[in-house]
C-alpha positions as CSV (number, residue, x, y, z in Angstrom):
1,X,3.1,45.9,11.8
2,X,5.7,43.9,9.9
3,X,6.1,40.1,10.4
4,X,9.3,40.6,12.3
5,X,7.7,42.9,14.8
6,X,4.8,40.5,15.4
7,X,7.2,37.5,16.1
8,X,9.0,39.7,18.5
9,X,6.0,40.5,20.3
10,X,5.0,36.8,20.7
11,X,8.4,36.1,22.1
12,X,8.0,38.9,24.5
13,X,4.7,37.5,25.7
14,X,6.3,34.2,26.2
15,X,9.1,35.3,28.3
16,X,6.9,37.6,30.4
17,X,5.3,34.6,32.1
18,X,8.5,33.5,33.8
19,X,11.1,31.1,32.7
20,X,10.1,28.3,34.6
21,X,6.3,28.7,33.7
22,X,7.2,29.2,30.0
23,X,9.5,26.0,30.2
24,X,6.9,23.8,31.7
25,X,4.4,24.9,29.3
26,X,6.6,23.7,26.3
27,X,6.0,20.3,24.7
28,X,9.5,19.9,24.1
29,X,10.2,19.8,27.9
30,X,7.9,16.9,28.6
31,X,9.4,15.1,25.6
32,X,12.8,15.4,26.9
33,X,11.6,14.2,30.2
34,X,10.2,11.2,28.5
35,X,13.5,10.6,26.7
36,X,15.3,10.8,30.1
37,X,13.0,8.6,31.9
38,X,13.1,5.9,29.0
39,X,16.9,6.0,28.8
40,X,17.1,5.6,32.8
41,X,14.4,2.7,32.7
42,X,16.2,0.8,29.8
43,X,19.6,1.2,31.4
44,X,18.3,-0.2,34.8
45,X,16.1,-2.9,33.1
46,X,18.5,-4.5,30.6
47,X,22.2,-5.0,30.6
48,X,22.4,-4.2,26.9
49,X,20.9,-0.8,26.4
50,X,23.8,1.2,27.9
51,X,26.7,-0.6,26.1
52,X,28.5,1.3,23.8
53,X,27.7,-0.7,20.9
54,X,24.1,-0.2,21.4
55,X,24.4,3.4,22.2
56,X,26.4,3.7,18.8
57,X,23.6,2.0,16.9
58,X,20.9,4.2,18.5
59,X,22.6,7.6,17.8
60,X,23.3,6.6,14.3
61,X,19.7,5.6,13.5
62,X,18.1,8.5,15.0
63,X,20.5,10.9,13.3
64,X,19.2,9.7,9.9
65,X,15.6,10.6,11.0
66,X,16.9,13.7,12.7
67,X,18.4,15.2,9.8
68,X,15.3,14.6,7.5
69,X,13.1,16.0,10.4
70,X,15.0,19.3,10.4
71,X,13.8,20.0,6.9
72,X,10.3,18.7,7.5
73,X,10.1,21.2,10.5
74,X,10.7,24.0,8.4
75,X,8.0,22.9,6.0
76,X,5.4,22.3,8.8
77,X,6.2,25.7,10.3
78,X,4.8,27.2,7.1
79,X,1.6,25.0,7.4
80,X,2.7,22.7,4.7
81,X,3.7,18.9,4.5
82,X,6.1,17.0,2.4
83,X,5.4,13.3,1.9
84,X,8.1,12.8,-0.6
85,X,11.2,12.9,1.6
86,X,11.5,9.0,1.7
87,X,11.6,8.8,-2.0
88,X,14.1,11.7,-2.3
89,X,16.5,9.8,0.0
90,X,16.1,7.0,-2.5
91,X,16.8,9.5,-5.4
92,X,20.0,10.7,-3.7
93,X,21.3,7.2,-2.6
94,X,20.6,6.0,-6.2
95,X,22.3,8.8,-7.8
96,X,25.3,8.4,-5.7
97,X,25.4,4.7,-6.4
98,X,25.1,4.8,-10.1
99,X,27.9,7.5,-10.5
100,X,30.2,5.6,-8.3
101,X,29.4,2.3,-9.6
102,X,30.5,3.5,-13.1
103,X,33.9,4.4,-11.6
104,X,33.7,8.1,-11.3
105,X,34.8,9.9,-7.9
106,X,32.9,10.7,-4.7
107,X,33.6,14.3,-5.4
108,X,31.3,14.0,-8.4
109,X,28.7,11.8,-6.9
110,X,28.0,14.0,-3.8
111,X,27.0,17.3,-5.6
112,X,25.1,15.3,-8.1
113,X,23.1,13.4,-5.5
114,X,22.4,16.9,-3.9
115,X,21.5,18.4,-7.2
116,X,19.1,15.8,-7.8
117,X,17.5,16.0,-4.5
118,X,17.1,19.8,-4.7
119,X,15.5,19.5,-8.0
120,X,12.8,17.4,-6.4
121,X,12.4,20.1,-3.7
122,X,12.2,22.8,-6.4
123,X,9.5,20.9,-8.4
124,X,7.5,20.5,-5.2
125,X,8.1,24.1,-4.3
126,X,7.0,25.6,-7.5
127,X,3.8,23.5,-7.9
128,X,2.8,24.4,-4.4
129,X,3.8,28.1,-4.1
130,X,3.5,29.4,-7.6
131,X,0.7,27.1,-9.2
132,X,-1.1,26.8,-5.8
133,X,-1.6,23.2,-5.7
134,X,-2.1,21.5,-2.4
135,X,1.0,20.3,-0.6
136,X,-0.4,16.9,0.2
137,X,-1.3,16.1,-3.3
138,X,1.9,17.3,-4.9
139,X,4.1,15.7,-2.5
140,X,2.2,12.4,-2.6
141,X,2.5,12.4,-6.3
142,X,6.2,13.2,-6.1
143,X,6.5,10.4,-3.7
144,X,5.4,7.9,-6.3
145,X,7.2,9.6,-9.2
146,X,10.6,9.9,-7.4
147,X,10.5,6.1,-6.1
148,X,9.5,5.1,-9.8
149,X,12.6,7.1,-11.2
150,X,14.7,5.3,-8.6
151,X,13.6,1.9,-9.9
152,X,14.1,2.9,-13.4
153,X,17.8,4.2,-12.7
154,X,18.7,0.9,-11.1
155,X,16.4,-1.5,-13.1
156,X,15.2,-2.5,-9.5
157,X,18.6,-4.1,-9.0
158,X,20.7,-4.4,-5.8
159,X,23.9,-2.3,-6.2
160,X,26.6,-2.9,-3.8
161,X,29.8,-2.0,-5.8
162,X,30.9,1.6,-5.5
163,X,34.1,1.8,-7.6
164,X,37.4,3.3,-6.5
165,X,36.2,5.7,-3.8
166,X,34.2,3.0,-2.1
167,X,36.2,3.0,1.2
168,X,35.7,6.7,1.4
169,X,32.0,6.6,1.0
170,X,31.8,3.8,3.7
171,X,33.9,5.7,6.1
172,X,31.6,8.9,5.7
173,X,28.4,7.2,6.3
174,X,29.3,4.1,8.5
175,X,32.6,5.5,10.1
176,X,33.0,7.4,13.4
177,X,35.3,9.7,15.4
178,X,36.5,9.0,18.9
179,X,35.5,11.2,21.7
180,X,36.8,10.7,25.2
181,X,37.3,7.0,24.0
182,X,33.8,6.6,22.8
183,X,32.8,6.3,19.0
184,X,30.7,9.1,17.8
185,X,28.9,8.2,14.4
186,X,29.6,10.5,11.6
187,X,25.9,10.9,10.9
188,X,25.4,12.1,14.4
189,X,28.1,14.8,13.8
190,X,26.4,15.9,10.7
191,X,22.9,16.1,12.2
192,X,24.3,18.2,15.2
193,X,25.9,20.8,12.7
194,X,22.6,20.8,10.6
195,X,20.5,21.2,13.6
196,X,22.7,24.1,14.9
197,X,22.5,25.8,11.6
198,X,18.9,25.1,11.2
199,X,18.2,26.3,14.7
200,X,20.1,29.5,14.3
201,X,18.3,30.2,11.1
202,X,14.9,29.7,12.4
203,X,15.6,31.8,15.4
204,X,17.8,34.5,14.4
205,X,17.4,35.3,10.6
206,X,14.8,36.9,8.5
207,X,14.2,33.6,6.7
208,X,13.2,31.8,9.9
209,X,10.9,34.8,11.1
210,X,9.1,34.8,7.7
211,X,8.4,31.0,7.8
212,X,6.7,31.5,11.3
213,X,4.9,34.5,10.1
214,X,3.7,32.4,6.9
215,X,2.5,29.5,9.1
216,X,0.9,31.8,11.8
217,X,-1.4,33.8,9.0
218,X,-0.3,33.6,5.5
219,X,-2.7,36.5,4.3
220,X,-1.2,38.7,7.0
221,X,2.4,37.7,6.0
222,X,1.7,38.6,2.3
223,X,0.1,42.1,3.4
224,X,3.3,42.8,5.5
225,X,5.6,42.2,2.6
226,X,6.9,38.7,3.2
227,X,7.8,36.9,-0.2
228,X,5.6,34.0,0.6
229,X,6.0,32.2,-2.7
230,X,9.8,32.5,-2.5
231,X,9.8,31.1,1.1
232,X,7.7,28.3,0.3
233,X,9.9,27.2,-2.5
234,X,13.0,27.5,-0.2
235,X,11.6,25.3,2.6
236,X,10.6,22.4,0.2
237,X,14.1,22.7,-1.3
238,X,15.6,22.6,2.3
239,X,13.5,19.6,3.1
240,X,14.7,17.8,-0.1
241,X,18.4,18.8,0.8
242,X,18.1,17.2,4.1
243,X,16.7,14.2,2.6
244,X,19.4,14.2,0.1
245,X,22.1,14.3,2.8
246,X,20.4,11.2,4.4
247,X,20.1,9.4,1.4
248,X,24.1,9.8,0.6
249,X,25.0,8.8,4.3
250,X,22.7,5.9,4.3
251,X,24.4,4.6,1.2
252,X,27.7,4.6,2.9
253,X,26.3,3.0,6.1
254,X,24.4,0.2,4.4
255,X,27.1,-0.6,1.9
256,X,24.3,-1.3,-0.8
257,X,21.1,0.4,-2.2
258,X,17.8,-1.1,-3.0
259,X,14.6,0.6,-4.3
260,X,13.0,0.0,-1.0
261,X,15.2,2.6,0.8
262,X,13.4,5.2,2.6
263,X,10.0,3.6,2.4
264,X,7.7,4.7,5.2
265,X,10.5,7.1,6.2
266,X,8.3,10.2,5.8
267,X,5.6,8.9,8.4
268,X,8.5,8.6,11.0
269,X,9.9,11.9,10.3
270,X,6.3,13.7,10.4
271,X,5.9,11.7,13.9
272,X,9.2,13.0,15.2
273,X,8.3,16.5,14.2
274,X,4.9,16.4,15.9
275,X,6.2,14.8,19.0
276,X,9.0,17.5,19.2
277,X,6.3,20.3,19.2
278,X,5.6,21.3,15.6
279,X,2.1,22.1,14.8
280,X,0.6,20.5,11.6
281,X,-1.5,23.8,11.3
282,X,1.7,25.8,11.1
283,X,3.4,28.5,13.1
284,X,5.4,26.4,15.4
285,X,8.3,23.9,15.5
286,X,12.0,24.0,16.4
287,X,15.1,22.3,15.3
288,X,15.7,20.9,18.9
289,X,12.2,19.6,18.8
290,X,12.9,17.7,15.6
291,X,15.9,16.1,17.1
292,X,14.5,15.1,20.4
293,X,11.5,13.6,18.6
294,X,13.9,11.5,16.6
295,X,15.5,10.6,19.7
296,X,12.3,9.3,21.5
297,X,11.0,7.4,18.3
298,X,14.4,5.4,18.1
299,X,14.6,4.8,21.8
300,X,11.2,3.3,21.6
301,X,12.1,1.1,18.6
302,X,15.3,0.0,20.2
303,X,13.6,-0.8,23.4
304,X,10.9,-2.8,22.0
305,X,13.7,-5.0,20.5
306,X,15.8,-5.2,23.6
307,X,12.8,-6.2,25.6
308,X,11.8,-9.0,23.2
309,X,8.5,-7.2,22.2
310,X,7.6,-7.4,18.6
311,X,8.6,-4.3,16.7
312,X,5.1,-4.4,15.2
313,X,4.0,-2.5,18.3
314,X,6.2,0.4,17.3
315,X,3.5,2.1,15.3
316,X,1.2,1.7,18.4
317,X,3.5,3.6,20.8
318,X,4.6,6.2,18.1
319,X,1.0,6.8,17.2
320,X,0.0,7.3,20.9
321,X,2.9,9.6,21.5
322,X,1.7,11.8,18.5
323,X,-2.0,11.8,19.7
324,X,-0.9,12.8,23.3
325,X,1.4,15.4,22.0
326,X,-1.3,17.1,19.9
327,X,-3.7,16.8,22.7
328,X,-1.3,18.4,25.1
329,X,-0.7,21.3,22.5
330,X,-4.4,21.9,22.2
331,X,-4.8,21.9,25.9
332,X,-2.1,24.2,26.4
333,X,-3.4,26.6,23.7
334,X,-6.9,26.6,25.5
335,X,-5.5,27.3,28.9
336,X,-3.3,30.3,27.6
337,X,-5.7,31.5,25.0
338,X,-2.9,31.5,22.2
């Protein structure tokens, strides 16, 4: 039986439960409920949460996490992990900064930043898929290597001058478009576009079906003809691409780049994917789940600030949500026999 046929059988079994029963059994359903309740609670308990200014900041901030989480979701679906995405954000931002600081155009800086990011993903993918090294070890090492290279490139200096195309860069990363009189951050628009493309690719293309097959049972995927090595290389390059996009956008938003950019981002991104329903053992995860997880994490962070609670508690809340999400998934699998 082919991997495509196996996935279709699984989908068929899920839909036979009935739409409502299937929906309630999904982790993402309960996370969406949590997001809605958090928004309602904060809107009623504070006078600042639902203001256009704060909502603009919230949507822009979760967009950065959401974009990287899309790539991380693809990696986790295959049963892998990428701890180097935060450092890849720095590499992308630093390449953008150095090229534009030298007076060269944005049209050259953007492809160069994407190329540098994809190179990080390619090296990760080859070492993991071809050399057979553990993903945790490879990406942990790459996190250190990439961040070190970022420091070398900038000489650990703050860079805030971006040449003749500076205004264009700032407009892309920090600008917005108006929709019904409300400002919509450009990073949010880009995240939505990438999420739609990723969601379509995961659900309706052979690439996506192969990723789920690898995460479900890699040995079976090999026997059914899935090009496992090529697929693994592609997901690490996709994760690096998403991180590269985020690094470019964050450069335009912040207006400066330091070597601390992206530090700790990988943990936030992994949390978003797990909260959104991805299984660290592989075989499950969606683009929508990655976005919803990113939204919940940013709402928690923003809520703590508005309620006057120390942001040091953010890790406690996020960690608790991860444990609850994983526990719910284990309970669901035990009840359904999956």
